[in-house]
TORLUM-496102 format. One record per residue (C-alpha): residue number from 0; residue in one letter; x, y, z. Coordinates in Angstrom, 2 decimals, m for minus. Layout:
+------+------+---------+---------+---------+
! resi ! resn !      xx !      yy !      zz !
+------+------+---------+---------+---------+
!  NUM !    a !       X !       Y !       Z !
...
+------+------+---------+---------+---------+
end
This chain:
+------+------+---------+---------+---------+
! resi ! resn !      xx !      yy !      zz !
+------+------+---------+---------+---------+
!    0 !    m !  137.93 !   38.08 !  266.69 !
!    1 !    g !  138.72 !   35.05 !  264.42 !
!    2 !    s !  136.05 !   33.30 !  262.55 !
!    3 !    h !  136.09 !   30.36 !  264.91 !
!    4 !    e !  135.59 !   33.00 !  267.71 !
!    5 !    r !  132.95 !   34.56 !  266.23 !
!    6 !    a !  130.78 !   31.36 !  264.96 !
!    7 !    l !  131.28 !   29.84 !  268.72 !
!    8 !    e !  129.95 !   33.52 !  270.40 !
!    9 !    l !  127.35 !   33.01 !  267.95 !
!   10 !    a !  126.39 !   29.84 !  269.21 !
!   11 !    l !  126.65 !   30.09 !  272.67 !
!   12 !    r !  124.43 !   33.27 !  272.12 !
!   13 !    h !  121.79 !   31.56 !  270.69 !
!   14 !    l !  121.95 !   28.41 !  272.82 !
!   15 !    s !  121.41 !   31.14 !  275.68 !
!   16 !    r !  117.62 !   31.67 !  274.68 !
!   17 !    r !  116.45 !   28.23 !  274.83 !
!   18 !    d !  117.71 !   24.78 !  274.09 !
!   19 !    r !  118.07 !   24.08 !  270.24 !
!   20 !    t !  118.91 !   21.27 !  267.98 !
!   21 !    e !  122.22 !   20.90 !  266.37 !
!   22 !    a !  120.20 !   21.36 !  263.00 !
!   23 !    e !  118.18 !   24.67 !  264.21 !
!   24 !    l !  121.81 !   25.93 !  265.63 !
!   25 !    r !  123.09 !   25.48 !  262.23 !
!   26 !    r !  120.75 !   26.85 !  260.18 !
!   27 !    h !  121.33 !   29.79 !  262.52 !
!   28 !    l !  125.06 !   30.01 !  261.89 !
!   29 !    a !  124.51 !   29.13 !  258.23 !
!   30 !    a !  122.21 !   32.71 !  258.63 !
!   31 !    k !  124.96 !   34.69 !  260.10 !
!   32 !    d !  127.37 !   33.76 !  257.47 !
!   33 !    v !  129.09 !   31.33 !  259.43 !
!   34 !    g !  131.56 !   28.92 !  256.97 !
!   35 !    e !  130.32 !   25.09 !  257.66 !
!   36 !    p !  133.92 !   24.20 !  259.11 !
!   37 !    e !  133.20 !   27.28 !  261.59 !
!   38 !    a !  130.33 !   26.27 !  262.09 !
!   39 !    d !  131.71 !   22.35 !  262.76 !
!   40 !    a !  134.09 !   23.22 !  265.02 !
!   41 !    a !  131.31 !   25.31 !  267.00 !
!   42 !    i !  128.85 !   22.74 !  267.09 !
!   43 !    l !  131.38 !   20.70 !  268.35 !
!   44 !    e !  132.58 !   22.57 !  270.78 !
!   45 !    v !  129.43 !   23.62 !  272.73 !
!   46 !    s !  128.45 !   19.83 !  272.22 !
!   47 !    r !  131.34 !   19.00 !  274.19 !
!   48 !    m !  130.56 !   21.87 !  276.79 !
!   49 !    g !  127.57 !   20.47 !  277.34 !
!   50 !    y !  125.55 !   23.12 !  275.85 !
!   51 !    l !  123.90 !   21.40 !  272.82 !
!   52 !    d !  122.60 !   17.76 !  273.18 !
!   53 !    d !  119.83 !   16.14 !  270.91 !
!   54 !    g !  119.02 !   13.19 !  272.99 !
!   55 !    r !  118.56 !   16.13 !  275.64 !
!   56 !    y !  116.12 !   18.37 !  273.67 !
!   57 !    a !  114.39 !   14.84 !  272.64 !
!   58 !    r !  113.36 !   14.04 !  275.98 !
!   59 !    t !  112.66 !   17.25 !  277.25 !
!   60 !    f !  110.56 !   18.40 !  274.63 !
!   61 !    a !  108.62 !   14.58 !  274.56 !
!   62 !    e !  107.99 !   14.91 !  278.12 !
!   63 !    d !  106.34 !   18.84 !  277.89 !
!   64 !    r !  104.49 !   18.56 !  274.98 !
!   65 !    r !  103.03 !   14.98 !  277.04 !
!   66 !    n !  102.79 !   16.81 !  279.99 !
!   67 !    l !  101.64 !   20.43 !  278.90 !
!   68 !    d !   99.92 !   19.74 !  275.78 !
!   69 !    a !   98.66 !   16.03 !  275.73 !
!   70 !    w !  100.38 !   15.13 !  272.50 !
!   71 !    g !  100.77 !   11.45 !  271.71 !
!   72 !    a !  103.65 !    9.55 !  270.28 !
!   73 !    q !  103.00 !   10.17 !  266.46 !
!   74 !    r !  102.88 !   14.07 !  266.67 !
!   75 !    i !  105.75 !   14.39 !  269.17 !
!   76 !    e !  107.79 !   12.16 !  266.62 !
!   77 !    r !  106.83 !   13.84 !  263.68 !
!   78 !    r !  107.48 !   17.58 !  265.17 !
!   79 !    l !  111.10 !   16.48 !  266.57 !
!   80 !    i !  111.74 !   15.09 !  263.00 !
!   81 !    e !  110.56 !   18.55 !  261.56 !
!   82 !    l !  113.01 !   19.86 !  264.45 !
!   83 !    g !  115.71 !   17.88 !  263.03 !
!   84 !    v !  116.48 !   15.23 !  265.28 !
!   85 !    d !  118.09 !   11.82 !  264.77 !
!   86 !    r !  115.56 !    8.92 !  265.29 !
!   87 !    e !  117.51 !    7.20 !  267.29 !
!   88 !    h !  117.43 !   10.04 !  269.78 !
!   89 !    i !  113.51 !   10.44 !  269.15 !
!   90 !    a !  113.19 !    6.56 !  270.02 !
!   91 !    a !  114.87 !    6.88 !  273.05 !
!   92 !    a !  112.65 !    9.57 !  274.14 !
!   93 !    l !  109.27 !    8.11 !  273.05 !
!   94 !    a !  110.40 !    4.83 !  274.80 !
!   95 !    e !  111.05 !    6.55 !  278.11 !
!   96 !    h !  107.38 !    7.42 !  278.21 !
!   97 !    g !  105.43 !    5.16 !  276.25 !
!   98 !    g !  102.39 !    2.07 !  277.09 !
!   99 !    a !  101.09 !    2.52 !  279.80 !
!  100 !    d !  101.87 !    6.26 !  280.04 !
!  101 !    e !  100.56 !    7.19 !  276.83 !
!  102 !    l !   97.23 !    5.46 !  277.21 !
!  103 !    e !   96.95 !    6.94 !  281.13 !
!  104 !    a !   97.80 !   10.66 !  278.91 !
!  105 !    a !   95.16 !    9.87 !  275.80 !
!  106 !    l !   93.00 !    9.10 !  279.09 !
!  107 !    e !   93.44 !   12.25 !  280.63 !
!  108 !    l !   92.86 !   14.16 !  277.75 !
!  109 !    l !   89.37 !   12.62 !  277.31 !
!  110 !    r !   88.25 !   12.98 !  280.75 !
!  111 !    r !   89.65 !   16.81 !  280.09 !
!  112 !    r !   88.03 !   17.01 !  276.80 !
!  113 !    f !   84.37 !   15.33 !  277.10 !
!  114 !    r !   82.25 !   15.06 !  281.00 !
!  115 !    r !   80.54 !   11.62 !  281.96 !
!  116 !    g !   77.79 !   10.11 !  279.54 !
!  117 !    a !   79.06 !   12.65 !  276.56 !
!  118 !    l !   80.24 !    9.32 !  274.11 !
!  119 !    s !   77.29 !    7.95 !  274.15 !
!  120 !    g !   76.30 !    7.71 !  270.54 !
!  121 !    e !   78.51 !    6.58 !  267.06 !
!  122 !    r !   78.94 !   10.32 !  266.49 !
!  123 !    e !   80.30 !   11.63 !  269.92 !
!  124 !    r !   82.49 !    8.80 !  269.93 !
!  125 !    e !   83.93 !    9.62 !  266.15 !
!  126 !    r !   84.65 !   12.99 !  268.04 !
!  127 !    a !   86.43 !   11.80 !  270.96 !
!  128 !    l !   89.02 !    9.29 !  268.32 !
!  129 !    g !   89.51 !   12.73 !  266.61 !
!  130 !    v !   90.29 !   14.79 !  268.83 !
!  131 !    l !   93.19 !   11.96 !  269.80 !
!  132 !    a !   93.82 !   11.58 !  266.62 !
!  133 !    r !   94.89 !   15.01 !  265.85 !
!  134 !    k !   97.02 !   15.26 !  269.54 !
!  135 !    g !   99.21 !   12.65 !  267.95 !
!  136 !    y !   97.96 !    9.19 !  269.28 !
!  137 !    e !   98.04 !    6.12 !  267.58 !
!  138 !    l !   94.24 !    4.76 !  266.57 !
!  139 !    e !   94.71 !    1.21 !  268.08 !
!  140 !    l !   96.04 !    3.08 !  271.59 !
!  141 !    a !   92.96 !    5.62 !  271.07 !
!  142 !    y !   90.69 !    2.84 !  270.82 !
!  143 !    d !   92.10 !    1.59 !  273.79 !
!  144 !    a !   91.82 !    5.00 !  275.68 !
!  145 !    l !   88.27 !    5.20 !  274.41 !
!  146 !    r !   87.16 !    1.91 !  275.81 !
!  147 !    a !   88.68 !    2.59 !  279.18 !
!  148 !    f !   87.06 !    6.00 !  279.36 !
!  149 !    e !   83.43 !    4.41 !  278.21 !
!  150 !    r !   84.39 !    1.71 !  280.85 !
!  151 !    a !   84.98 !    3.87 !  283.70 !
!  152 !    d !   81.91 !    5.55 !  282.74 !
!  153 !    g !   79.73 !    3.23 !  283.30 !
!  154 !    g !   79.23 !    2.08 !  279.93 !
+------+------+---------+---------+---------+
end
C-alpha cells in the first residue's frame, strides 16, 4: 500500500468513528507518522467526499451544545477555537442560533436550575448569573435572562 493510500485509509477510519475537525484529523495523521504532503492530499480527498467539513462540524456542535448542555455562545466559541475550527465557520454556526434563541436557552437553563421565588436576594441573583456565565452566556444576555426570569416569576 502506498503512502497516499495509507493516509487516506487512516483518515477514513478516524472519521468513521465520529465527525472531526480538520485540525483533529491532521493531528491524528501526524501521530501515525503520515507526512505533511500525504496528509494534505488525504484531507483534500476526504473533504471532497463530504466526510470532512469544519462548517458542518461547527453548526452541529453549536446546536448540540445549546440543546443538550445549555451552553452559551462564548463557551461554544471557545471550545470550537480549541478544536481548531476557523473563526468564519464559528461565526456562521453561532449566527444560525443567535439572539432570541440564545435568550430563550438562558431562560430555560434558569427555569431548570432555580425554582420560582428562588432569586429574591442579591446572593441568589449572583449565583444565577454565575451559572449563566459558566455556561458561556455573555454578561449582558445573562442580565436580560435574569430580568425576564424575575418578571415571569412575578418579581
